[in-house]
C-alpha positions in Angstrom: 47.8 26.3 61.8 49.1 24.1 59.3 46.7 21.3 57.6 47.5 17.8 56.7 45.5 15.3 54.9 44.3 12.2 53.9 42.0 10.9 51.6 40.6 7.0 51.5 38.3 5.2 48.8 37.0 6.3 45.7 37.2 9.5 43.2 34.0 11.0 44.7 35.8 10.8 48.6 38.5 12.5 46.4 35.9 15.7 45.4 35.1 15.6 49.2 38.3 16.2 50.3 39.5 18.5 47.9 36.5 20.7 48.6 37.4 20.7 52.6 41.1 21.3 51.2 39.7 24.9 49.5 37.3 25.6 52.7 40.6 25.3 54.9 42.7 27.5 52.1 40.6 30.3 52.1 40.3 30.5 55.6 44.2 31.4 55.5 45.1 27.6 57.1 48.3 26.6 55.6 48.5 22.9 53.6 51.4 20.4 54.3 51.4 16.9 52.4 53.8 16.3 55.8 51.6 14.6 58.7 54.4 15.0 60.9 54.4 18.9 60.2 50.5 19.3 60.5 48.3 20.6 63.6 45.2 19.3 62.2 44.7 16.3 60.1 41.8 15.5 58.2 41.0 12.3 57.1 38.3 11.2 54.9 36.9 7.5 54.8 35.4 5.0 53.1 32.9 2.6 54.9 32.2 0.1 51.4 33.4 -3.4 52.0 35.4 -4.9 55.4 38.4 -3.9 53.9 38.2 -0.1 53.2 36.8 0.3 57.0 39.9 -1.9 58.4 42.1 0.7 56.1 40.4 3.5 57.6 40.4 2.3 61.1 44.3 1.8 60.9 44.8 4.9 59.1 42.8 7.1 62.3 45.0 4.9 64.7 48.2 6.1 62.5 47.2 9.6 62.6 46.6 9.5 65.7 49.9 8.9 67.5 51.0 12.2 65.9 49.0 14.2 68.3 51.5 12.6 70.5 53.4 15.0 69.1 52.8 18.1 66.5 48.9 17.2 65.9 46.2 19.2 68.1 43.7 18.5 66.3 42.3 14.8 64.5 39.3 15.5 62.4 37.8 12.1 60.2 34.6 12.5 58.0 33.2 10.4 55.4 31.6 7.2 54.6 32.8 5.2 58.1 31.6 8.0 60.0 27.7 8.2 58.3 27.8 4.7 58.8 29.0 3.8 62.2 29.1 7.6 63.4 28.1 6.1 67.3 30.3 3.5 67.5 33.0 5.6 66.5 32.4 8.2 69.4 33.1 5.7 72.3 35.6 4.0 69.8 38.2 6.4 69.4 38.2 8.9 71.7 41.5 10.3 70.5 39.6 11.9 67.2 38.5 15.5 68.4 36.0 16.0 65.7 32.9 13.2 63.8 32.1 14.6 60.4 28.9 13.0 59.1 27.8 13.2 55.5 24.4 14.6 56.7 26.2 17.6 58.0 28.7 18.2 55.0 26.0 21.7 54.5 27.8 22.6 58.0 30.8 21.2 57.5 33.4 24.8 58.0 30.8 25.7 61.2 31.6 22.6 62.5 35.0 22.8 61.9 35.6 26.3 63.1 33.9 25.5 66.3 36.4 23.0 67.5 39.2 25.5 65.9 37.3 28.0 68.7 35.9 26.0 71.8 37.6 22.5 71.5 34.5 21.5 70.0 33.2 18.0 72.3 30.5 15.6 70.6 28.6 14.2 72.7 27.1 10.9 72.1 23.1 10.4 70.9 21.1 7.2 71.7 21.2 6.1 68.3 21.5 2.8 67.0 24.5 3.1 64.4 24.1 -0.1 62.8 20.2 0.1 62.0 19.8 1.0 58.2 17.3 4.4 58.0 14.9 5.6 55.1 17.4 6.4 52.7 17.0 9.8 51.5 19.0 12.9 50.1 21.6 14.1 51.4 23.0 17.3 51.3 26.2 18.0 48.5 28.6 20.0 48.8 27.4 24.4 47.4 28.7 25.1 44.6 30.8 27.7 45.5 32.9 24.8 47.5 33.0 22.7 44.0 34.1 25.6 42.8 36.8 26.5 46.0 38.4 23.1 45.6 42.0 22.2 45.2 43.1 19.7 42.4 45.1 17.2 44.3 45.5 14.8 41.0 48.1 17.1 39.2 47.8 19.1 36.0 46.8 16.9 33.7 43.6 15.9 34.6 40.3 16.3 37.8 37.2 14.8 38.4 34.4 16.3 38.0 31.5 15.0 39.9 27.6 15.3 38.3 25.8 13.8 40.8 26.0 12.2 44.7 24.9 9.2 45.8 22.7 6.2 44.7 18.8 4.9 43.6 19.5 1.5 42.3 19.5 -0.2 45.8 21.6 -3.0 45.1 20.9 -5.6 48.0 24.5 -6.5 48.8 25.6 -2.8 48.4 25.2 0.1 52.1 26.4 3.3 49.9 22.5 4.6 49.3 22.1 4.5 53.4 25.3 5.9 53.4 25.2 8.5 50.5 21.4 8.9 50.5 19.2 8.7 47.2 20.7 9.9 43.4 20.8 14.1 43.4 21.7 15.5 40.3 23.7 18.7 40.0 22.4 21.7 38.0 23.6 21.4 34.9 25.0 24.8 34.8 26.9 24.4 37.6 28.5 21.9 36.1 29.7 23.7 33.1 30.4 26.7 35.0 33.1 24.4 37.8 34.0 22.7 33.9 35.1 25.8 32.6 37.2 26.7 35.7 38.9 23.7 35.6 40.2 24.5 32.2 41.0 27.9 32.7 43.6 26.1 35.3 45.2 24.3 32.3 42.9 20.6 33.5 43.4 18.8 30.0 41.2 15.8 31.0 38.2 15.9 33.0 36.7 12.3 34.2 33.5 12.3 34.9 31.5 10.7 37.6 29.2 9.8 39.6 27.8 6.0 41.6 25.4 5.4 38.4 26.6 8.6 35.5 23.5 7.2 33.1 21.1 8.3 36.2 22.1 12.0 35.9 18.8 14.4 34.8 16.3 12.0 35.9 15.4 13.7 39.5 15.8 17.0 37.5 14.6 16.5 34.2 12.9 13.3 34.2 15.0 11.7 31.9 18.8 10.9 31.5 21.0 13.9 30.4 24.3 12.4 30.5 24.5 12.4 26.5 23.7 15.9 26.2 26.1 16.9 29.4 29.1 15.0 27.5 28.6 17.2 24.8 28.5 20.6 26.3 31.6 20.4 28.4 33.1 18.9 25.1 32.5 22.2 23.7 34.7 23.9 26.2 37.9 25.0 24.7 41.0 24.1 26.1 39.5 20.2 27.8 41.4 17.5 25.1 39.8 14.4 27.1 36.8 13.3 28.6 36.2 10.7 29.7 32.6 8.9 32.2 32.5 6.6 35.2 30.6 4.5 35.9 27.5 3.6 33.7 24.9 0.5 34.7 23.8 -1.4 31.4 20.4 -1.2 31.6 20.8 3.2 31.3 23.2 3.2 28.5 20.9 4.5 25.7 21.8 4.6 22.0 22.2 8.2 22.2 25.0 8.0 24.7 26.4 5.3 22.2 26.1 8.1 19.6 28.0 10.5 21.5 30.8 8.4 22.3 31.2 7.1 19.3 31.2 10.4 17.6 32.6 13.0 19.6 36.8 13.0 19.4 36.8 14.3 22.6 35.3 11.9 24.8 37.3 8.9 25.1 35.8 5.6 23.9 35.1 3.9 26.6 33.1 2.4 29.1 33.0 1.4 32.3 30.0 -1.4 32.7 30.0 -2.3 36.7 27.7 -5.3 35.5 28.4 -7.5 38.7 27.9 -11.2 37.7 26.2 -12.9 34.4 24.1 -15.6 36.0 20.1 -14.7 35.8 19.2 -15.7 39.4 22.4 -13.9 41.1 21.6 -10.8 38.8 17.8 -11.4 40.8 19.1 -11.7 43.9 21.0 -9.2 44.1 17.9 -6.6 42.2 20.0 -6.1 39.4 18.0 -4.2 36.6 19.2 -6.2 33.6 19.8 -9.9 32.0 22.4 -12.1 30.6 21.2 -12.0 27.0 20.2 -7.9 28.0 24.2 -7.2 28.7 25.1 -9.8 26.6 23.3 -7.4 23.4 24.4 -4.7 25.0 28.3 -5.5 25.2 27.6 -6.5 20.7 26.1 -3.1 20.3 28.7 -1.2 22.2 31.5 -2.9 19.8 29.8 -3.1 16.8 29.1 0.9 16.7 32.6 1.7 18.0 34.7 -0.8 16.5 37.8 0.2 18.7 36.2 1.0 22.1 37.7 -0.2 25.5 35.3 -2.0 28.0 35.8 -2.3 31.6 33.7 -3.9 34.3 34.0 -5.2 38.2 32.6 -8.5 39.2 31.4 -9.7 42.2 32.4 -13.7 43.2 30.9 -15.0 46.0 27.2 -13.4 46.8 25.3 -15.7 48.6 23.4 -18.3 46.9 26.6 -18.4 44.7 26.4 -21.9 43.0 29.2 -24.0 41.0 27.3 -23.6 38.2 26.6 -20.0 38.6 30.3 -19.3 39.5 31.5 -21.5 35.9 28.5 -19.4 34.1 30.8 -16.1 35.1 34.3 -17.4 33.8 32.9 -18.4 30.6 31.3 -15.3 30.2 34.5 -14.2 30.6 36.5 -15.8 28.7 34.2 -14.7 25.8 33.4 -11.6 26.6 37.4 -10.6 26.9 36.9 -6.9 28.4 39.9 -5.1 27.5 39.7 -4.4 31.9 37.7 -6.3 34.9 38.1 -6.2 39.0 36.4 -8.4 40.7 35.6 -8.0 44.3 34.6 -10.7 46.5 31.3 -10.8 48.5 31.1 -8.9 52.1 28.8 -9.3 54.1 27.3 -5.5 54.8 25.2 -5.4 57.9 22.2 -3.9 57.0 21.6 -5.0 53.3 19.1 -7.1 52.4 21.5 -9.6 51.0 23.3 -10.1 54.5 20.3 -11.9 55.3 20.3 -14.1 52.7 20.7 -18.0 52.9 23.6 -19.9 51.9 26.7 -17.5 52.4 29.8 -18.4 50.7 33.3 -19.7 52.5 35.5 -17.1 52.7 38.1 -19.5 51.1 35.4 -20.8 48.3 35.0 -16.4 47.7 39.3 -16.3 47.1 39.8 -19.6 45.1 37.0 -18.2 42.5 38.4 -14.6 42.7 41.7 -16.1 42.0 40.2 -18.1 39.1 38.8 -15.3 37.5 42.0 -12.4 37.4 44.1 -15.3 36.4 41.9 -15.7 33.4 41.6 -12.3 32.7 45.7 -11.7 33.2 45.8 -13.9 30.2 42.9 -12.2 28.2 44.6 -8.7 29.1 47.5 -9.4 27.7 46.8 -11.1 23.9 44.8 -7.6 24.1 47.6 -6.1 24.7 49.8 -7.8 22.0 47.5 -6.5 19.3 48.1 -3.2 20.0 52.1 -3.6 19.3 52.9 -1.2 16.1 49.8 0.3 16.3 50.0 4.5 17.0 48.3 6.6 19.3 48.4 9.7 21.7 49.9 9.0 25.0 49.6 12.0 27.6 53.2 11.9 29.2 52.6 12.9 33.2 55.6 12.2 34.9 58.7 10.6 35.1 59.3 7.4 36.2 61.3 6.5 39.5 64.8 6.0 38.7 64.5 8.7 35.9 65.0 6.7 32.7 60.9 6.9 31.5 58.6 8.8 31.0 55.0 7.8 31.9 52.6 8.4 30.5 48.4 7.4 29.6 46.6 6.6 26.7 42.9 8.3 25.9 41.6 4.3 26.6 43.8 4.7 30.1 41.5 6.0 33.4 44.6 7.4 36.0 45.3 5.5 38.8 43.1 2.2 37.5 44.4 1.2 34.4 47.7 0.7 32.5 50.6 2.9 31.9 53.3 3.2 28.6 56.5 3.9 28.8 58.7 6.4 27.1 62.4 6.1 27.7 63.7 9.2 28.0 66.9 10.5 25.6 68.2 13.8 24.5 65.6 13.6 21.9 62.4 13.9 24.0 63.0 16.3 26.7 60.4 18.6 26.2 57.1 16.1 26.6 57.1 16.2 30.2 52.9 17.7 30.2 52.0 17.1 26.4 50.1 14.8 23.9 52.6 13.0 21.8 52.2 11.0 19.3 53.8 7.6 19.8 54.0 3.8 18.4 54.1 0.8 20.4 56.8 -1.1 21.0 56.3 -3.3 23.8 54.6 -4.2 26.5 53.8 -6.8 30.1 51.0 -8.0 31.5 49.1 -4.1 31.9 51.4 -1.9 30.6 52.7 -0.9 26.9 56.2 0.2 25.8 55.9 2.9 23.3 58.4 5.6 21.4 57.8 9.0 20.6 57.3 8.8 16.6 59.8 11.9 14.4 62.1 11.5 17.6 
């Protein structure tokens, strides 16, 4: 039978999808990229915020249409299922199998049962919207991690070092969906990293909901810096980066490793969410405005060429005009290289959903636009400083019109940050998939133009 996959949401979800693809391939199923040709369609969903939930439901309904043609089974897994299991069973009879995250340790057993007996899932009396006690979710097995099929191409792959989150920010449902933070054993991570290197992967992107928490549960202290050093010793790996690092977990030793190890990208993705102390307190964040400002200055002092990225939230309950202006002023002063902004989404069951002074949707939209308009100007000015500079570019693909190569510098995360465009000519037709020395010769709001030196 032929199997097609749709993976929604974050890169952590993508790893789960890749592991599931690996399970199907191991059991002699054929993987196809065209859903119209699939006998089985598997959708891995996100259920983090309203827009993600809407996208997931729309995708399920779209894929269900293929059951009128070749598709025999529709399987849905992931965060949306974990969070709304019973509601989905009642609302979407088109789906043949829902798999919750807590059942990932029995993932193939459930799929096999469906294949053999067309398993009918029966409802259980349970309130799907009730937030349950935060506990640990089963992680994929080491065999499943090692057997996953990389879907991100030949140049880079994600390397998950932990599952879940223990930070318990008041607006976030992830701990209730994914459970408390659980670290993978270091030897398992290194084994997977070595296998990826042997497959020709040049860049590893180390991920977890909060990478700075790595090792706390297993070793009693953060082992992220030590882990990055050990990964960097693996032959064949050219670039290493880590996402995401909460500000309170960024230690001096981590900064030193990033500063001194040539394989590790001089790049910190620090989701600070806000800068107003009263909003940070309501969010149950563990840092203050002063601590955040001091951390950013320390990183820039230690690593002058560092790239700083953050994510912010506007419209959190009780956010006053003064709070927002404080945030806007901070964005102007901090001048992040990369910045993403979210509008607060009221998630049922989270503490923030019960807070008074919920902000009107139009106000959230207006505040979002102001932040992003300011950041657009900052980004353009930051990129102007790169003109005539030399840098290494990993050339990954050809543009749709065939006129340019597209690649990234070490300071750009795939699918998230800007690209570098190199005009194709007869002298550079052998650079695809290679790291090349370039000079920056132009820029747009978010992307760069470069020419290969010596070509």
